[in-house]
KEVOGU-395029 format. One line per 5 residues: their letters; for each residue x, y, z of N, C-alpha, C, O. Coordinates in steps of 0.02 Angstrom, whole numbers, plus 50000, padded with zeros to 5 digits. Example, Ala and Ser with C-alpha at 12.3 -4.5 7.8 and 13.67 -1.06 7.14 Angstrom:
BEGIN
AS) 50660 49716 50390 50615 49775 50390 50660 49835 50390 50712 49834 50423; 50642 49888 50354 50684 49947 50357 50645 50002 50394 50670 50057 50402
END
This chain:
BEGIN
MDQIV) 55471 49924 54473 55494 49925 54403 55460 49988 54372 55494 50032 54346; 55398 49990 54375 55365 50044 54335 55388 50111 54349 55394 50154 54306; 55403 50119 54418 55424 50184 54443 55502 50197 54414 55523 50254 54412; 55541 50143 54393 55611 50155 54372 55603 50179 54302 55635 50227 54281; 55559 50143 54263 55550 50165 54192 55518 50236 54195 55543 50274 54153
WTMRG) 55474 50259 54231 55445 50322 54229 55493 50372 54250 55491 50425 54220; 55539 50364 54298 55596 50405 54310 55646 50411 54252 55665 50467 54234; 55666 50354 54222 55708 50353 54170 55688 50396 54108 55729 50421 54070; 55626 50401 54102 55587 50435 54036 55587 50511 54059 55567 50550 54016; 55603 50533 54111 55593 50606 54136 55528 50620 54162 55503 50676 54155
SPVRQ) 55497 50571 54193 55431 50582 54223 55381 50611 54176 55356 50667 54182; 55368 50565 54127 55316 50587 54071 55245 50601 54100 55213 50556 54126; 55222 50663 54097 55153 50672 54122 55108 50709 54062 55129 50758 54030; 55054 50682 54054 55005 50711 54001 54942 50744 54044 54931 50740 54104; 54911 50774 53998 54843 50802 54021 54792 50777 53977 54800 50779 53916
IEVSV) 54731 50749 54008 54674 50728 53970 54612 50770 53990 54605 50788 54049; 54568 50785 53943 54508 50816 53960 54459 50764 53986 54451 50710 53957; 54426 50781 54044 54378 50734 54072 54314 50779 54090 54316 50840 54098; 54262 50743 54095 54202 50775 54106 54195 50758 54188 54204 50702 54210; 54179 50816 54230 54176 50804 54303 54102 50831 54323 54078 50885 54308
LTTME) 54074 50781 54360 54001 50785 54374 53998 50790 54457 54018 50741 54489; 53978 50842 54489 53970 50835 54561 53902 50823 54587 53853 50849 54561; 53897 50780 54646 53838 50763 54668 53842 50775 54738 53896 50772 54768; 53778 50792 54772 53772 50799 54838 53719 50755 54870 53663 50753 54843; 53730 50723 54920 53672 50682 54952 53634 50720 54998 53658 50750 55046
LKNHK) 53566 50716 54982 53515 50756 55023 53477 50708 55074 53492 50649 55081; 53435 50735 55103 53394 50689 55147 53357 50631 55113 53344 50631 55053; 53342 50586 55153 53298 50535 55119 53340 50494 55067 53311 50455 55029; 53399 50501 55066 53442 50456 55014 53437 50488 54943 53456 50454 54895; 53414 50552 54934 53406 50584 54874 53481 50618 54848 53527 50631 54887
EDYGT) 53481 50628 54790 53549 50662 54765 53527 50723 54730 53471 50724 54705; 53567 50773 54726 53569 50833 54692 53624 50827 54644 53677 50810 54669; 53621 50838 54578 53678 50836 54530 53696 50909 54514 53650 50950 54514; 53749 50925 54502 53774 50996 54478 53779 50991 54404 53758 50940 54376; 53805 51038 54373 53814 51050 54298 53875 51017 54287 53921 51024 54327
PDTQL) 53880 50979 54233 53938 50943 54213 53992 50997 54194 53973 51047 54163; 54058 50990 54209 54111 51030 54186 54168 50992 54155 54177 50934 54172; 54204 51017 54115 54260 50989 54091 54327 51011 54121 54334 51070 54137; 54369 50974 54129 54438 50990 54162 54490 50959 54128 54479 50908 54096; 54549 50985 54129 54614 50947 54110 54638 50920 54168 54648 50956 54216
VSCAA) 54651 50850 54171 54677 50814 54231 54746 50782 54205 54753 50752 54152; 54794 50793 54251 54855 50765 54244 54862 50698 54252 54835 50677 54303; 54894 50654 54214 54903 50585 54219 54981 50564 54205 55019 50599 54172; 54995 50515 54229 55062 50480 54219 55059 50434 54164 55008 50400 54158; 55113 50427 54118 55116 50372 54069 55145 50314 54103 55203 50297 54088
TLLPF) 55112 50283 54147 55138 50220 54176 55087 50170 54177 55028 50186 54164; 55106 50103 54192 55062 50050 54196 55025 50052 54254 54964 50047 54245; 55046 50057 54314 55010 50056 54377 55014 50122 54409 55065 50156 54406; 54957 50142 54442 54954 50207 54484 55008 50201 54543 55022 50148 54571; 55035 50261 54555 55076 50264 54613 55065 50327 54646 55043 50377 54617
PGATG) 55085 50324 54718 55082 50398 54756 55120 50448 54731 55177 50438 54710; 55090 50508 54732 55130 50566 54715 55118 50626 54772 55100 50612 54829; 55128 50684 54753 55120 50744 54797 55052 50756 54812 55037 50776 54869; 55000 50745 54763 54936 50759 54776 54886 50697 54783 54826 50704 54776; 54917 50636 54796 54882 50581 54808 54900 50532 54754 54955 50537 54726
WSRPC) 54862 50490 54738 54876 50433 54687 54865 50458 54630 54811 50485 54619; 54911 50454 54585 54911 50473 54509 54881 50414 54467 54901 50356 54470; 54830 50436 54427 54802 50390 54382 54843 50378 54324 54874 50427 54302; 54848 50326 54297 54882 50313 54239 54841 50335 54174 54780 50328 54174; 54873 50361 54121 54841 50391 54065 54791 50342 54031 54735 50361 54013
WWLER) 54815 50274 54024 54772 50226 53991 54705 50227 54018 54656 50225 53981; 54700 50230 54090 54641 50218 54131 54601 50282 54125 54539 50279 54126; 54634 50345 54118 54595 50404 54103 54560 50409 54039 54505 50435 54032; 54594 50383 53994 54577 50387 53921 54511 50338 53915 54470 50352 53871; 54500 50289 53951 54444 50245 53954 54393 50260 54007 54343 50226 54012
HREII) 54403 50307 54044 54356 50330 54099 54355 50407 54103 54386 50436 54147; 54322 50437 54059 54327 50510 54047 54276 50549 54089 54271 50610 54087; 54240 50511 54127 54184 50550 54175 54212 50537 54248 54227 50480 54266; 54218 50583 54282 54235 50582 54356 54174 50608 54397 54149 50663 54385; 54153 50569 54443 54097 50589 54480 54123 50609 54556 54154 50566 54587
QRY) 54113 50664 54582 54141 50693 54643 54078 50699 54694 54035 50742 54686; 54077 50654 54743 54031 50657 54792 54040 50689 54855 54090 50672 54888; 53997 50736 54879 54002 50779 54930 53949 50757 54984 53943 50789 55036
END
C-alpha cells in the first residue's frame, strides 16, 4: 500500500542533514572515534522503509528523529 502511494506521488524524495560519526574497533574491545561529519542523506516520504537500488531506504520521519548515524568498521 505504501509503495503504491509513493509511486503515485512521483517518488517523493527529500534530503535531510545528519551527523555521521565513524568508529573503529581496536584490540582489547576499545574503540577509536573519528571526527563527526555532516552529510545530506536522501530519504523517502513513506510510512515504512522499502528496498531500493542502494539498500533499504529510511523514511523521512525516522531520519528527522534520529539525526546521528554511527558507522562501525
